[in-house]
N, C-alpha and C positions, 0 to 999 in steps of 0.2 A: 583811611576812607577810599582811596583807590581802589585796594585791594577787595573790601568791599563790595564796591561796585562792578568792579571786573566780575566777581565770583556771582553776582547778582543776575546779573548779564547770560552769562553761562548759562545759569538754573535754568535763565526764564527760553531761553535757544532751547538749549535740551527739553523742555518743555513743550515748544513748536511743534520741536521734532517728534518726542513720543504722541504728540496730538497728533500728527501726520503719519502716524502709524498705526492710530486705532481707526481714525479715518479711515486710510486705503484697505486696511486687511477688513474691516466693517463692510466695505463695500464689494470684497471679493468673496468673501463670505456669503454673503446677501442676493450673488450674483443668480444661484439657482429660484429663487421667488420670481424675480424678472421676468415676466410673461415671454416677452419675445429677444430674452439675452440672445445675443451671437453664438455660445458657447454650448447652447441647448442642441442636445441631436445633433452635433456635425463631430469630426473626429478630428477635433482640434487641441492644441495642447491648453489641458485644464488648468494649470496657472502661466499664465502670460510671462515669457520671455523677456527676463530683465538685465539689466548691465548690474555691476557689481556698485553697488549700495546698499542702507542702511533695509532696505526694503525687503532685502531678500532674508534678510538674518530675522524679521522678525515673522517671515511666514516658517521658518525650519523651528523658531519658537513657538506658534502656534502648533504645527505638527505634533511637537514633544506634546504639546499640554493635548491634545486628542488623542496622542497614543496612552499618556494617563490616565487618561479617564477612563477608557474601555480594558487597562490591563488586570486578571484579575488574578489567577495562580499561573502563567506562562508571564514570565517578563518580557516586555517589548520597550526595550531601552530604544532610543531614537539619536541618531550617527549619521554622517557624510555617504555607508553604503545602506543605510537605511532607506535614506533620500533619494540613492538614483534608482533604485525598488518604485518607490512610491513615483518617482516621476514619470517612470515607462510604465506602471501599471494605470496609473491616471490618465495616459491617455489611450490605453484602450477601449475604451469606452463599450465600444459591439460585446465586446471578449465579455467584461465582468458585469454587461447587463445580462450576457443568458449565463454568469455563475450564480446571479443571484434569481435566476428564474427556475435555472438547477436545483439550486438549495431548496427552494419549496419542498420537493422531493427526497434529498438526499439528506439532507442536516437529520431530519428527526431520524434516518437510520442511523448514520455516524452517533448519533447524541447520544442513544441508547446505548449503541454497543462499548461507548466511552467511557458514560456512567456504571455498565456493570463492573465496569473493570477499576470505577475510581480514577481514571484520567480526566486532565481538565479536557474540558470543554472546547476551549480555543484550537486544539489540535486537528479538529476535522476540515480548518484552514487550508493543510499543510494537501489538502487532495485537489484544490487549483494551483498548487506549484508542480504537484505530481501529473497530474495526469488533464486536466481543465475539467476532472467531472467526467470523466469519458471511461465507459466500463473496458472498451475493448483499445484503450491506448497499449499500444505497445514502443516501449524504448530501443535505442539501438543495438544495449544489449540485450535484450531480452524481458526487463523486466515489465511486467503486463497489470493490469487492468485499473483499478480507480487510487487505490493504493501503491501501485508499482512494486509488485512482488515481483523477486526473482526466483526461479523454480526452485533451489535448494532453501530459501528461506522460506518460502510458503506451504514447501514439506514437512520443516524443522516446526512451523506452527499450526499444522494441523489438515493446511489446503488439501484437497484431492485433484490431481488431474492427472485424466485419463484420456478414450478417445470418443468420450459423450459429455464429458463434464471440463472446465478450468475454473475451480473456484476462484482464484484470483478473479475475476470478472464476477463475481457474484459481491451484489456490495453488502451483505448483511452477510456471510461468510468472514470472506474481508476485511470487513471492518471489525469483528471481532481478533481476528490472526492478527490486525493491527495493534488494538486495547495489549494484546497480550503481549506484543512485540516491547511495547512504551513500558509495560511495568513493568519487566523484565529491565529493558535502560537504564531508566531511572532508579531502580534498586539500586543497579552496578553502580551508575554516575553520579547520582546524588543530581542532579540540574537538569530543567526542562530542555534548556537552550543544547546540551551536551547531549541530550538523547536524542533532540532533533535531527540533529546534526548525523547521530546513528544512525538516521534510521535512514538513512542517505548514503553515507560509505562506509557504516557498522560497526559494531561498539570497540572492534580491536584495533581500527584507524584510530579513535578516539581516544582509546588509551595511550596508545603510541604518541599523539600529538601532547598527551596531559601528561607525557614524564618527559620530554623533547623541551616542552615551556617550563616544566614546574610549577604550573598552576590550574586550577580546574577551571577559570574562566573562560567562555568561550571564545573573546575578544581578544584574549591575552594568546590563547594557541591556537587563534585561527590560522592563521601563517603555515602552522604545520599541516593542515589538511588538505586533501587535494581540494583541488581550483575550483570544482564545482562545488564539492561542500562549502565552501569558504562565502560563498553568495547563496547558496541555500537558506540560510537561518534568517539574513536580511531581506530574502525575499520572502521569505513565510510573515515578518511584520508585518514588509506592505501588504499582502496579502490580506489582512487582518485589519490594516491601516482602511483600504479602498472597498473593501466589504460593507465598514461598520460607516465610512464618513462617503459616501459614493453621491452623497447629495450635494455635498461639498463640489463634487467634479462632474457633476452635470451626468452622471452615470444613471438610467433607470433600467426598474427589472423589466427583462424582455420573457414573453409566455413561454414556457417549453411545454412538449408536445409530452411531458409524461402525464397519467392517473396520479392525480396526486391522493385521489380517495382508492385503496382497495382491498381486496379479498385473497385471503392465503389459503391453499388447502396442501395436505399429506399426500402423496399418493404412493403405493407399494406397486405400479403397475408403468407401464413404456405407456407413453400419452404424447402424441403428436401436438404441439404448439399452433402449428398451422390450422387444425382440428378445430382445434380451443378459441383460436383467433374467428376461425366461421362461423361455428355456434352461437359466441359473442359478437359477431358482425360488426367486427374492430380488423384495422390495416393490422397483417399478422408482423411488419416490421414496429407497430404499437405493443405485441403481445411478448415481442423478444426483447425489448430494451427494458421491459419489464421481470425478462427471465433473461438475461446475457452473457450468465454462463454456458449455456449450452450449446452445445459446437452443431449439431446435427437436429436441431430444433425439436428435440427430443428427448422428452425427459425419462430418467432410466431408473425408475423407482424398482425399488423391491420389499420384499420382506424385511430381510438383514438391515436394509440401508431405506426406508422410506424417501422421498424428494419431494422439494419445494417446490410450490407453482404460486408464482402472484400473478395476480387477473384485476380488471377496473372490477370496483363494487358492484356485486351483481344484484340485476334488478329480479322478481318474483318469477317474470318470463324465462330466467338465463335458466333456472334450476334444473330442471328437466332435460334441457342438451345439454350440458355440465354433465349430469350427473350418470348420461347415455355416452359420455367421450371417455370419464373416468371410470368407468364400471362393463363396458360392454364391447368398446371397439376396440379391435387387435390393430397390433403397428406392424407393419412385413418391416423389419429391419434386423439383420444377425448382433443378435443379444450380447455376445462374448463382450466383456469389458476388460482394454488392454489399459496397463498403466503407460502415462507419456512417459516420454525420454526429455532428459535436460531440454529447454530451448532457450539453454544461459549461451551468447556467442563465446565469450570466455572461456566457459568448460568445454564446447567446441572446436573452438578454435587448437584447444591444449590437445583433445585428440585427433586431431588432424596434424597437427607436426610431430605427434608421437612417430619414433621409429616401429615398423610394422615389422614383428616376426613372425613366422610361418608356426600355425598352431598345432599340433598335432592332434589328428583325429581318431580319438579312441572308439569301439563298439565293444561295449558293455550289454551282458546277457543277468536278466536280471533274475534275483532268486527266491523264493518265498519268503514273503515278509517287509521284501525293500518298497520305500516307495519311492518316491521325486524328492523328497527332503533329502532320505538318508541317500541319496546315490550325489543330489549334488552337494552335498555335505563333506563324501566322500573325495567328489574329483576336484573341489573348492571352486565350483562355477552356481551362476543362480539357476532357481526352478524354471522360472521364466524363459532361459535361453535351454532351458534343457525341450520345454513344450516347442518351441521356435522349433529348433533342427529336427523334431519328430515330428512334427506334424499333429501333437497333439492335443484332442481336443477336449479330455478331463483327463484329472490325476490320478485316474484307473491305471494301473500296471498288471500286467498279467506275467507270470513266473516264465519264461523264457521268451519273452518279447525282449526285439535286441535295439540300445539303443542308440545315436551317433551321439559323440562327443565330442567338440572341440578344446581343447586342454593345452595351456602352456607347460603345465608343469602338474603330471598328472597321477601323481606319486598318492599312496590312499595316505589319507590324513588324517591326526588323532582324533577321538573321537571328541565331539562337539561339547562345550560347554551350553549352559543356557545365556549367557554372560558374556562378551568381551571387555575385557579391563583396557582401559585405556587413563594414561599418565596426563594431570594438563599441564599444557605449557603456558610459559610468560603469555599474556595479551588473550587464551582462548577466552571464549563466547559458549555461551550455553549452547545459541542458533548455531555458533559456526562449528561445535561439534554435532551436532544435531545431524548438519548436513552431509558429514563424514561417513555417515552409517544410515545405511536402507533400512527402513523401518522406525528408526528413533525419532524421537520428537522433544523439545524443549521440554512437555510435561511430563513425558514418560523417563526422560533424563532424572529432574526432578524429584518427580517419584522412586524411581529406585532405590536413588542416593539420599532421600531423607533430606533435599537441599530446601530451606525455607523461605532460600530467597537466591537471584542470581548470580552473586558473586561468586568467585569462583579463584583459589590459591596455585598458583603454580607448583607442581608437585604434591598433589590431590589425585590420588587413583581411584573414577570415576566407573561406576558398572554400565555396560550399556548393554539390553538385551536387546538377541539376535531376534526379537519379532515373534 
């Protein structure tokens, strides 16, 4: 009888505690609905700091329920690592208020690219972790744009970088490149959290961590990943949570200065964005915000490569002025397009630290039928280098013309084939291989080798087009 009374008493106490949880949780969740709540529009802690007690456990359970309720294709597990980033992000009310405002413009762009590649829509929240949706963001190692592409990876996925444009800063082009990367990463790794980790540190690092851990579970291999990547996935999950439950943390959307309604035109001419802004009677900065990839504020369209211009939704009175700018006005600028060199700080550091040996200067007399390509192949140099060394404005050569060539090894090379051969090594990925060969892209390697999937086997021989 005494045992039954004790058991009943314990159950009653637990019931009171559970009721206390529910009441306190209800009060916390209802804070945003109170008009003069002290947490609204302030930068204080969203969840009041409490000592070690059951209330903390109750709140953790609520976060798990919330994450479970918004999880779709990408798993959104809850643990202490995710909680740390929820705590950090929930305090950054101003930052996430801006993210919510910018999402009205950028998220439809991301959604379309991800949908076209059949990639989960949740991946778009990575842009908050990567760049806070800033197309001009540049990391300490040179990753650039909203999706933070490194130079080599951007080239491997078809992004163009030259003296006029850096497509890593183009929200549309970069989104399609990111979607293609995630397609390949998921095909190879078979798990979305691993694919997200690979976006941060590369598929090779993730595969090595898998081999060391003997598991394909992100939380198991986490300890074998680079330090930054260990927290990258928890930060992503926390960003998804805060963007979907901002109202529970007194975060309100801030209006962005982006034009939400736009029109897009393609041009085959060089067009000044500043002139377009004047015709449309908008700030030049607003025009550049819609077209952030153009370095010189000039759109360098050609017949071979038309370029996109994004403008605010046009009114009837705008058409005459826009037509004149697009078709009649000339832009005074050197139209020569020069491919950009790497801005990867790690690559530049390697180049700087290499021991420099004196290059032999060779003078070559052009013979009939020779072109820059054949001469470059003969001496093992690049066509662009020949043009720079000799101040050539075109590829046209005249028999008898004398060319200066800097070459460490100027022995004639064997007649070139149209493909390089590359033997796949353990841990290689298509994107890493594409970065090693000028002109190669992930798509071209897949096409030339009839690869239906991104997975590679060590020892496989790949054909790499010379372009």
